[in-house]
C-alpha positions in Angstrom: 0.0 0.0 0.0 1.0 3.6 -0.4 0.8 6.4 2.1 2.1 10.0 2.6 4.6 10.8 5.3 2.0 13.0 6.9 -0.3 10.0 7.3 2.4 7.8 8.7 3.6 10.5 11.2 0.1 11.0 12.4 -0.8 7.3 12.6 2.4 6.2 14.5 3.1 9.3 16.6 6.3 10.5 14.8 7.6 14.0 14.5 7.9 14.7 10.8 10.8 16.8 9.4 10.6 17.1 5.6 8.0 16.8 2.9 4.7 15.8 4.4 3.2 15.0 0.9 6.0 12.5 -0.1 4.5 9.0 -0.6 6.1 5.7 0.2 4.9 2.2 -0.3 7.5 -0.2 1.2 10.3 -0.6 3.7 14.0 -1.3 2.9 17.5 -1.1 4.5 19.3 2.2 4.6 21.9 1.2 2.1 19.5 -0.1 -0.6 16.4 2.0 0.0 14.9 4.0 -2.9 12.8 7.2 -2.7 9.6 5.1 -2.3 10.9 3.3 0.7 11.0 3.9 4.5 14.2 2.9 6.3 15.2 3.1 9.9 18.2 3.7 12.1 18.2 2.1 15.6 21.7 0.8 16.1 24.4 3.5 16.2 26.9 1.2 14.5 25.0 1.7 11.2 25.0 5.5 11.4 27.8 5.6 8.7 25.2 4.5 6.1 22.8 7.3 6.9 24.4 10.2 4.9 24.3 8.2 1.7 20.8 6.8 1.9 18.3 7.4 -0.8 15.3 6.4 1.3 12.2 8.5 1.0 12.1 8.7 4.8 14.1 7.4 7.7 12.7 6.5 11.1 15.3 7.6 13.8 15.9 9.5 17.0 16.3 13.3 17.1 20.0 13.0 17.8 20.6 11.5 14.4 18.2 13.6 12.4 20.8 16.3 11.6 22.9 13.8 9.6 19.9 12.5 7.6 19.8 13.7 4.0 16.2 12.7 3.6 12.8 13.2 5.3 12.8 12.2 9.0 10.3 10.4 11.0 11.5 11.0 14.6 10.5 8.4 17.2 11.6 7.6 20.7 11.9 3.9 19.7 12.8 3.7 16.0 12.9 -0.1 15.8 9.5 -0.6 17.3 8.0 2.2 15.2 9.6 0.7 12.1 8.0 -2.7 13.0 4.6 -1.1 13.1 5.1 0.9 9.9 6.4 -2.2 8.1 3.4 -4.3 9.2 1.0 -1.6 8.0 2.7 -1.1 4.6 3.1 -4.9 4.1 -0.1 -6.5 5.4 -0.5 -10.3 5.2 -2.4 -11.8 2.3 -6.1 -11.6 2.8 -7.6 -14.7 4.5 -9.7 -16.9 2.2 -12.4 -18.5 4.4 -13.4 -22.1 4.0 -12.0 -25.6 4.1 -9.8 -26.9 1.3 -11.3 -30.0 -0.4 -8.5 -32.2 0.8 -8.7 -31.1 4.5 -10.2 -33.6 7.0 -12.5 -32.0 9.5 -14.3 -34.2 12.0 -18.1 -33.8 12.2 -18.1 -32.5 15.7 -15.3 -30.1 15.3 -16.3 -26.4 15.4 -14.8 -24.3 12.7 -15.9 -20.7 12.4 -17.2 -19.8 9.0 -14.6 -17.0 8.7 -11.6 -19.4 9.3 -9.4 -20.8 6.6 -8.4 -24.5 6.7 -5.5 -25.4 4.4 -4.9 -28.4 2.1 -4.3 -31.8 3.7 -4.8 -30.4 7.2 -6.7 -32.4 9.9 -9.1 -31.0 12.5 -9.8 -33.7 15.0 -12.9 -34.5 17.1 -14.2 -31.7 19.3 -11.6 -29.2 18.2 -12.5 -25.5 18.0 -11.1 -23.0 15.4 -12.0 -19.4 16.1 -13.0 -16.5 13.8 -10.5 -15.3 11.1 -8.0 -18.0 12.0 -5.8 -19.7 9.4 -4.7 -23.3 9.7 -1.9 -24.0 7.2 -1.5 -26.9 4.8 -0.6 -30.2 6.4 -1.2 -29.1 10.0 -3.0 -31.2 12.6 -5.2 -29.8 15.3 -5.8 -32.5 18.0 -9.0 -33.6 19.6 -10.6 -31.0 21.8 -7.9 -28.5 21.1 -9.0 -24.8 21.0 -7.5 -22.2 18.7 -8.6 -18.6 19.3 -9.5 -15.8 16.9 -7.2 -14.1 14.4 -4.4 -16.7 15.0 -2.1 -18.0 12.2 -1.0 -21.6 12.3 1.6 -22.2 9.6 2.2 -25.3 7.5 3.0 -28.7 9.1 2.3 -27.7 12.6 1.2 -30.3 15.2 -1.1 -29.2 18.0 -2.0 -32.0 20.4 -5.1 -32.9 22.1 -6.7 -30.4 24.5 -4.1 -27.7 23.8 -5.3 -24.2 24.0 -3.9 -21.4 21.8 -5.2 -17.9 22.4 -6.1 -15.0 20.1 -3.8 -13.3 17.7 -1.0 -15.9 18.0 1.4 -17.0 15.3 2.8 -20.5 15.2 5.4 -21.0 12.5 6.0 -24.1 10.4 7.1 -27.4 12.0 6.3 -26.4 15.6 5.0 -29.2 17.8 2.8 -28.2 20.7 1.5 -30.8 23.1 3.9 -33.7 22.6 4.6 -35.9 25.6 7.0 -34.5 28.2 10.1 -36.4 28.9 9.0 -38.4 31.9 10.5 -41.7 32.8 11.0 -43.4 36.2 14.1 -45.8 36.6 13.0 -49.3 37.5 15.2 -52.4 37.7 17.6 -51.3 35.1 14.9 -50.0 32.7 12.5 -47.1 32.5 8.8 -46.8 33.2 7.0 -44.2 31.2 5.1 -41.6 33.3 1.8 -40.7 31.5 1.7 -37.1 30.5 -1.9 -36.2 31.3 -1.8 -32.4 31.3 -1.8 -30.2 28.2 -0.5 -26.8 27.1 -2.1 -23.5 27.7 -1.0 -20.6 25.5 -2.2 -17.1 26.0 -2.9 -14.3 23.6 -0.4 -12.5 21.3 2.2 -15.3 21.6 4.6 -16.2 18.8 6.1 -19.7 18.5 9.1 -20.1 16.1 9.7 -22.7 13.4 10.4 -26.3 14.8 10.0 -25.2 18.3 8.6 -27.8 20.7 6.4 -27.2 23.8 5.6 -30.4 25.8 2.4 -31.1 27.6 2.4 -31.2 31.4 2.6 -34.4 33.4 -0.6 -33.6 35.4 -1.0 -29.8 35.3 -0.6 -27.8 32.1 2.5 -26.2 30.6 1.7 -22.5 30.5 2.9 -19.9 28.0 1.4 -16.5 29.2 0.3 -13.6 27.1 2.8 -11.8 24.8 5.6 -14.5 25.1 7.9 -14.8 22.0 9.7 -18.0 21.3 12.3 -18.2 18.5 13.0 -21.1 16.2 14.3 -24.4 17.7 13.3 -23.6 21.3 12.5 -26.5 23.7 10.0 -25.9 26.5 9.6 -29.0 28.6 6.6 -30.3 30.6 5.1 -28.1 33.3 7.3 -25.1 32.4 5.6 -21.7 33.2 6.7 -18.7 31.1 5.4 -15.3 32.4 4.0 -12.5 30.3 6.1 -10.9 27.6 9.2 -13.0 28.2 11.4 -14.1 25.3 13.5 -17.1 24.4 16.0 -17.0 21.6 16.9 -19.9 19.2 18.4 -23.1 20.6 17.6 -22.2 24.2 15.7 -24.6 26.4 13.8 -24.8 29.7 13.8 -28.1 31.5 10.8 -29.5 33.3 8.9 -27.4 35.9 11.1 -24.4 35.4 9.3 -21.1 36.2 10.3 -18.1 34.2 9.0 -14.7 35.3 7.6 -11.8 33.4 9.7 -9.8 30.9 12.6 -12.2 31.0 15.0 -12.7 28.1 16.7 -16.0 27.6 19.6 -15.8 25.1 20.4 -18.2 22.3 21.6 -21.6 23.3 21.0 -20.9 27.0 19.8 -23.8 29.2 17.6 -23.6 32.3 17.9 -26.7 34.5 14.6 -28.2 35.8 12.7 -27.1 38.9 14.3 -23.6 39.2 12.6 -20.2 39.2 13.6 -17.0 37.5 12.1 -13.8 38.9 10.7 -11.1 36.7 13.1 -9.0 34.5 16.0 -11.5 34.3 18.3 -11.5 31.2 20.2 -14.7 30.7 23.0 -14.2 28.2 23.9 -16.4 25.2 24.9 -20.0 25.9 24.7 -19.6 29.7 23.7 -22.6 31.9 21.4 -21.7 34.9 21.5 -24.4 37.6 20.0 -22.4 40.5 17.0 -20.2 41.0 17.5 -16.5 40.3 15.8 -14.3 42.8 17.0 -10.8 41.7 16.4 -9.1 38.4 19.4 -8.2 36.3 21.8 -9.8 33.7 23.2 -13.2 34.4 25.9 -15.1 32.5 27.7 -18.4 32.9 29.5 -19.0 29.6 33.1 -19.0 28.5 34.0 -17.6 25.1 36.0 -19.6 22.6 39.8 -19.3 22.8 42.6 -20.3 20.5 43.0 -24.1 21.2 46.4 -23.9 22.7 45.4 -21.2 25.2 42.2 -23.0 26.0 44.1 -26.2 26.8 46.5 -24.4 29.1 43.5 -22.8 30.9 41.9 -26.2 31.4 45.1 -27.7 32.7 45.3 -24.9 35.3 41.6 -25.4 36.2 42.4 -29.0 37.0 44.9 -27.9 39.6 42.5 -25.5 41.3 41.8 -27.9 44.2 45.6 -28.2 45.0 46.0 -24.5 44.7 43.0 -23.9 47.1 44.6 -26.4 49.6 47.9 -24.5 49.4 46.2 -21.2 50.1 44.3 -22.6 53.1 47.6 -24.0 54.5 49.3 -20.6 54.0 46.4 -18.8 55.7 46.5 -21.3 58.6 50.3 -20.9 59.0 49.9 -17.1 59.0 47.4 -17.3 61.9 49.6 -19.5 64.1 51.6 -17.9 67.0 55.0 -16.6 65.9 54.0 -16.2 62.3 54.7 -12.5 62.4 51.0 -11.2 62.3 
């Protein structure tokens, strides 16, 4: 769609500096944008690209406006404002209501007339599909599952029995929601499977990345609260509870019964050990391993960066001597405390 900068500024609360009548119809990066595009500058390390941009307008903060050769849309949060503008200029394809001829919909499933059910998808007994919701090709919605309004389920998604997905959610291709949690009891050298009788409860405005897995609970439900964002290839184990507006980046995982508070951010590749609690507003950095509960908000890290292999081996060799070193320090401290030691 096309819009004038005056319209965009008014709609998204920007201060406009430049030609209010200039029209744009798409978004693009600073370096490749043309006069019909809106670009943005949020990260200062890209400021060198600003003077040469050909963008019709740039969303940025007031401090960078002086260096901009084009029209400026000044915003307190350029990245978030860009996201809203991009979504408005590039709306998703209109929904086509109805069921594809190859879809299988059980007789007692409830599918709203405004919903779209894709080719080769399956809607099992007692499932509910809300208004204006899209079920992508090849996806399976399990028995008595409930999918809310205005939700987009992409292709080849598996949503298990009794799973609840709220309104305005996005579930990307290949995600599996409601598989059994990893529950086994040791017994006489083997394993006894523990039935996973709970389900998964997902709130509103949640996004689940491609090939992410969310396991059903053992007895109670696994809970993903409103506004949570899960990247691709995230593992959420049984009975995990993720609080409102928290985020987990790719390759991270939360083991069983972990509780993550509100507005937490879990970095890529980070691991949360089972039965721990993270309070609200915790940031766990990339590839960290959290083995104990975190009771105070802030940034936490437990990872070691890669080193040249020779240096790394020397460091490991020293670490292996740490017990002997600690014993020597204790002996020296003890000797210093003894009479006649000179203290």
